[in-house]
VEXDREN-2710 file (C-alpha; in Angstrom, 1 decimal):
% VEXDREN-2710
k/r/px/py/pz
1/UNK/163.4/114.0/182.3
2/UNK/162.9/117.4/183.7
3/UNK/165.3/120.1/182.7
4/UNK/167.7/121.6/185.2
5/UNK/165.7/124.9/185.2
6/UNK/162.3/123.3/186.0
7/UNK/161.4/122.3/189.5
8/UNK/158.4/120.2/190.5
9/UNK/156.4/122.0/193.2
10/UNK/156.3/119.5/196.0
11/UNK/155.5/120.0/199.7
12/UNK/158.1/118.9/202.2
13/UNK/157.3/115.3/202.2
14/UNK/159.3/112.2/203.1
15/UNK/160.3/112.0/199.4
16/UNK/161.8/115.5/199.6
17/UNK/163.5/114.8/202.8
18/UNK/165.1/111.8/201.1
19/UNK/166.2/114.0/198.2
20/UNK/167.9/116.4/200.6
21/UNK/169.6/113.4/202.3
22/UNK/170.8/112.1/198.9
23/UNK/172.5/115.4/198.3
24/UNK/174.9/114.5/201.1
25/UNK/176.0/111.3/199.4
26/UNK/175.3/109.1/202.4
27/UNK/177.4/106.1/201.3
28/UNK/180.4/108.3/200.7
29/UNK/179.8/110.2/203.9
30/UNK/179.7/106.9/205.9
31/UNK/183.2/106.2/204.6
32/UNK/184.3/109.7/205.5
33/UNK/183.0/109.4/209.0
34/UNK/184.5/106.0/209.6
35/UNK/187.8/107.2/208.3
36/UNK/187.6/110.2/210.6
37/UNK/186.8/107.9/213.5
38/UNK/189.9/105.8/212.7
39/UNK/192.0/108.9/212.9
40/UNK/190.3/109.9/216.2
41/UNK/191.0/106.4/217.7
42/UNK/194.6/106.2/216.5
43/UNK/195.2/109.6/218.2
44/UNK/194.1/108.2/221.5
45/UNK/190.6/109.6/221.4
46/UNK/189.1/106.5/223.0
47/UNK/190.4/107.9/226.3
48/UNK/189.1/111.4/225.7
49/UNK/185.9/113.3/226.0
50/UNK/182.6/111.8/224.8
51/UNK/181.5/115.3/223.8
52/UNK/184.5/115.6/221.5
53/UNK/183.8/112.2/220.0
54/UNK/180.2/113.0/219.2
55/UNK/181.0/116.4/217.9
56/UNK/183.7/114.9/215.7
57/UNK/181.2/112.5/214.2
58/UNK/178.3/114.9/213.7
59/UNK/180.5/117.9/212.7
60/UNK/182.4/115.9/210.1
61/UNK/179.3/114.3/208.7
62/UNK/177.7/117.7/208.3
63/UNK/180.7/119.4/206.7
64/UNK/181.2/116.4/204.3
65/UNK/177.5/116.3/203.4
66/UNK/177.5/120.0/202.7
67/UNK/180.5/119.8/200.5
68/UNK/178.9/116.9/198.6
69/UNK/175.7/118.9/198.1
70/UNK/177.7/121.9/196.8
71/UNK/179.4/119.5/194.4
72/UNK/176.0/118.4/193.1
73/UNK/174.8/122.0/192.7
74/UNK/177.8/122.8/190.6
75/UNK/177.6/119.6/188.5
76/UNK/173.8/119.5/188.1
77/UNK/174.1/120.1/184.3
78/UNK/176.8/117.5/183.7
79/UNK/175.0/115.1/186.0
80/UNK/172.0/115.3/183.7
81/UNK/174.1/114.0/180.8
82/UNK/175.4/110.9/182.7
83/UNK/173.3/107.7/183.0
84/UNK/174.4/107.0/186.6
85/UNK/173.7/110.5/187.9
86/UNK/170.8/111.8/185.8
87/UNK/168.2/110.8/188.4
88/UNK/169.8/112.8/191.2
89/UNK/167.5/115.3/192.7
90/UNK/168.9/118.4/190.9
91/UNK/169.2/117.1/187.3
92/UNK/165.8/115.4/187.7
93/UNK/164.3/118.7/188.8
94/UNK/163.0/117.5/192.2
95/UNK/165.0/120.1/194.0
96/UNK/166.0/123.7/193.0
97/UNK/169.7/124.6/192.9
98/UNK/169.1/127.6/195.2
99/UNK/167.6/125.5/198.0
100/UNK/170.2/122.9/197.6
101/UNK/173.0/125.5/197.9
102/UNK/171.3/127.0/201.0
103/UNK/171.1/123.5/202.5
104/UNK/174.7/122.8/201.7
105/UNK/176.0/126.1/203.3
106/UNK/173.9/125.5/206.4
107/UNK/175.4/122.0/206.8
108/UNK/178.9/123.3/206.4
109/UNK/178.5/126.2/208.8
110/UNK/176.7/124.0/211.4
111/UNK/179.3/121.3/211.1
112/UNK/182.2/123.7/211.5
113/UNK/180.6/125.2/214.5
114/UNK/180.0/121.8/216.0
115/UNK/183.7/120.8/215.5
116/UNK/184.9/124.2/216.9
117/UNK/182.8/124.2/220.0
118/UNK/182.6/120.5/220.7
119/UNK/186.1/119.4/219.7
120/UNK/188.6/122.2/218.9
121/UNK/189.5/124.9/216.4
122/UNK/192.2/122.7/214.8
123/UNK/189.7/120.1/213.8
124/UNK/187.3/122.7/212.5
125/UNK/190.1/124.3/210.5
126/UNK/191.1/121.0/208.8
127/UNK/187.4/120.4/208.0
128/UNK/187.1/123.9/206.5
129/UNK/190.2/123.2/204.3
130/UNK/188.7/119.9/203.3
131/UNK/185.4/121.3/202.2
132/UNK/187.0/124.3/200.5
133/UNK/189.4/122.0/198.5
134/UNK/186.6/119.6/197.5
135/UNK/183.9/122.0/196.6
136/UNK/185.9/125.1/195.6
137/UNK/189.0/123.6/193.9
138/UNK/188.4/119.9/192.9
139/UNK/184.9/120.3/191.7
140/UNK/185.4/123.1/189.1
141/UNK/188.8/121.6/188.1
142/UNK/187.1/118.3/187.0
143/UNK/185.9/120.0/183.9
144/UNK/189.4/121.3/182.9
145/UNK/192.0/118.6/183.6
146/UNK/192.6/115.0/184.4
147/UNK/194.9/116.1/187.2
148/UNK/191.7/117.0/189.1
149/UNK/191.7/113.3/190.2
150/UNK/194.9/113.8/192.1
151/UNK/193.7/117.2/193.5
152/UNK/190.5/115.6/194.7
153/UNK/192.5/112.9/196.6
154/UNK/193.8/115.6/198.9
155/UNK/190.5/116.5/200.6
156/UNK/189.5/112.9/200.3
157/UNK/192.5/112.0/202.5
158/UNK/192.0/114.7/205.2
159/UNK/189.2/113.0/207.3
160/UNK/191.6/111.0/209.4
161/UNK/193.4/114.2/210.1
162/UNK/190.2/115.8/211.2
163/UNK/189.7/112.9/213.6
164/UNK/193.3/113.1/214.9
165/UNK/193.0/116.9/215.4
166/UNK/189.7/116.4/217.3
167/UNK/191.3/114.0/219.7
168/UNK/194.6/115.8/220.3
169/UNK/194.2/119.4/219.2
170/UNK/197.4/119.1/217.3
171/UNK/198.7/117.6/214.0
172/UNK/201.6/115.3/214.9
173/UNK/203.9/114.0/212.1
174/UNK/202.6/110.5/212.6
175/UNK/199.1/111.6/211.6
176/UNK/200.2/112.2/208.1
177/UNK/200.9/108.5/207.6
178/UNK/197.2/108.0/207.8
179/UNK/196.7/110.8/205.2
180/UNK/199.2/109.1/202.9
181/UNK/197.4/105.7/203.1
182/UNK/194.0/107.2/202.1
183/UNK/195.5/109.5/199.5
184/UNK/197.4/106.8/197.7
185/UNK/194.5/104.3/198.0
186/UNK/192.1/106.7/196.3
187/UNK/193.9/106.9/193.0
188/UNK/193.5/103.3/191.9
189/UNK/190.0/103.4/193.3
190/UNK/189.0/106.5/191.3
191/UNK/190.8/105.3/188.1
192/UNK/188.9/102.0/188.2
193/UNK/185.6/103.9/188.4
194/UNK/186.7/106.3/185.7
195/UNK/187.5/103.3/183.4
196/UNK/184.2/101.6/184.1
197/UNK/182.2/104.8/183.4
198/UNK/184.5/106.4/180.8
199/UNK/181.7/106.7/178.2
200/UNK/179.5/108.5/180.8
201/UNK/182.3/110.9/181.7
202/UNK/183.0/111.5/178.0
203/UNK/179.4/112.3/177.4
204/UNK/179.5/114.9/180.2
205/UNK/182.7/116.4/179.0
206/UNK/185.0/115.4/181.9
207/UNK/188.6/115.1/180.7
208/UNK/189.5/112.1/182.8
209/UNK/192.5/110.0/181.8
210/UNK/190.3/107.2/180.3
211/UNK/188.5/109.8/178.2
212/UNK/191.5/111.7/176.8
213/UNK/193.6/108.6/176.3
214/UNK/191.1/105.8/175.4
215/UNK/193.8/103.1/175.1
216/UNK/194.0/103.1/178.9
217/UNK/197.8/102.9/179.1
218/UNK/198.2/106.1/181.1
219/UNK/195.3/105.0/183.3
220/UNK/196.9/101.7/184.0
221/UNK/200.4/103.2/184.5
222/UNK/199.1/105.7/187.1
223/UNK/196.9/103.1/188.9
224/UNK/199.9/100.8/189.3
225/UNK/202.2/103.6/190.3
226/UNK/200.0/104.7/193.2
227/UNK/199.2/101.1/194.2
228/UNK/202.9/100.4/194.4
229/UNK/203.5/103.5/196.5
230/UNK/200.7/102.4/198.8
231/UNK/202.6/99.3/199.9
232/UNK/205.4/101.1/201.9
233/UNK/202.9/103.9/202.9
234/UNK/200.6/101.3/204.4
235/UNK/203.5/99.9/206.5
236/UNK/204.6/103.3/207.8
237/UNK/202.3/103.3/210.9
238/UNK/204.4/100.5/212.5
239/UNK/207.8/102.3/212.5
240/UNK/206.0/105.5/213.5
241/UNK/204.7/103.7/216.6
242/UNK/201.0/103.8/215.7
243/UNK/200.7/100.0/215.1
244/UNK/202.6/96.8/215.8
245/UNK/204.0/93.9/213.9
246/UNK/200.6/92.2/213.5
247/UNK/199.3/95.2/211.6
248/UNK/202.6/95.4/209.6
249/UNK/202.2/91.8/208.4
250/UNK/198.4/92.1/207.6
251/UNK/198.7/95.5/205.9
252/UNK/201.7/94.4/203.9
253/UNK/199.9/91.3/202.5
254/UNK/196.7/93.2/201.9
255/UNK/198.6/96.0/200.0
256/UNK/200.4/93.4/197.9
257/UNK/197.1/91.8/196.9
258/UNK/195.7/95.2/196.0
259/UNK/198.8/95.9/193.9
260/UNK/198.5/92.6/192.1
261/UNK/194.9/93.3/191.2
262/UNK/195.9/96.8/190.0
263/UNK/198.6/95.3/187.8
264/UNK/196.1/92.8/186.4
265/UNK/193.8/95.6/185.5
266/UNK/196.7/97.5/184.0
267/UNK/197.6/94.6/181.8
268/UNK/194.1/93.6/180.6
269/UNK/192.2/96.9/181.0
270/UNK/188.9/95.1/180.8
271/UNK/185.6/96.0/182.5
272/UNK/185.9/92.8/184.6
273/UNK/189.3/93.5/186.0
274/UNK/188.4/97.2/186.6
275/UNK/185.3/96.0/188.5
276/UNK/187.4/93.6/190.6
277/UNK/189.9/96.4/191.4
278/UNK/187.0/98.6/192.4
279/UNK/185.5/96.0/194.7
280/UNK/188.9/95.3/196.2
281/UNK/189.4/99.0/196.8
282/UNK/186.1/99.3/198.6
283/UNK/187.2/96.5/200.9
284/UNK/190.8/97.6/201.3
285/UNK/190.4/100.7/203.5
286/UNK/188.0/99.3/206.1
287/UNK/190.2/96.2/206.5
288/UNK/193.3/98.4/207.0
289/UNK/191.5/100.4/209.7
290/UNK/190.3/97.2/211.4
291/UNK/193.9/95.8/211.4
292/UNK/195.3/99.0/212.7
293/UNK/192.7/99.4/215.5
294/UNK/192.8/95.8/216.4
295/UNK/196.6/95.9/216.8
296/UNK/196.1/98.6/219.5
297/UNK/193.3/97.0/221.5
END
């Protein structure tokens, strides 16, 4: 494996284009954009400007991709120590840190400009805060404390607020119920991942809960706590007027199933139950958005 200081001299080929694309974490970015679109729709954006909608999608994708690229620039040395990340473009030496950082900054600036011009300054401001918290606070904090997981859930929960702001130009109190759902959902999701890859994280020196407390009791306790809090949070859109009784029933059942899977993981703390929780978490959020949007159609 190439060292982090050696870079293979490659022309700008399709492979290099693919490497730059991978810096943006496309699968994560797809979730970010879909969550942003959910916030946009719930704010009544379906009746708004097509330019605002397109700008919201493109701008958010660029800002999110740029923040993800900065994250990989910062973590290129620790990524080289982890099996699941060691073949990323930077630790594998296929891209240089300087060009990746330049690419990241260009994406963020271009995305913020797109949001500001095509949507509004409020959406651009929320996107700026999101990128700043993710790349400037959460990323360096990961090496210092397990609390970084909670900090990282804040920028992770802001995309629906970007969408809401792009549609309305304001941040109404009801919009924060969407933030709460995504925030609380992320913690069991992240903790399941941390448990599955705890050896990798330990090798890289990340002090996540499963690393600093190997028996998993704290990991289980926190996962169950956040999943339990997610149940009432997932129901909040109905009394706030964002969704109806159909959503209320579906989201309640879904959240209780998610809580049950989290409790089972907490009791057993096996790789199998952690993987089941992870899969359930991947399915949970899209289904919640589908239920919420379908209830308003």
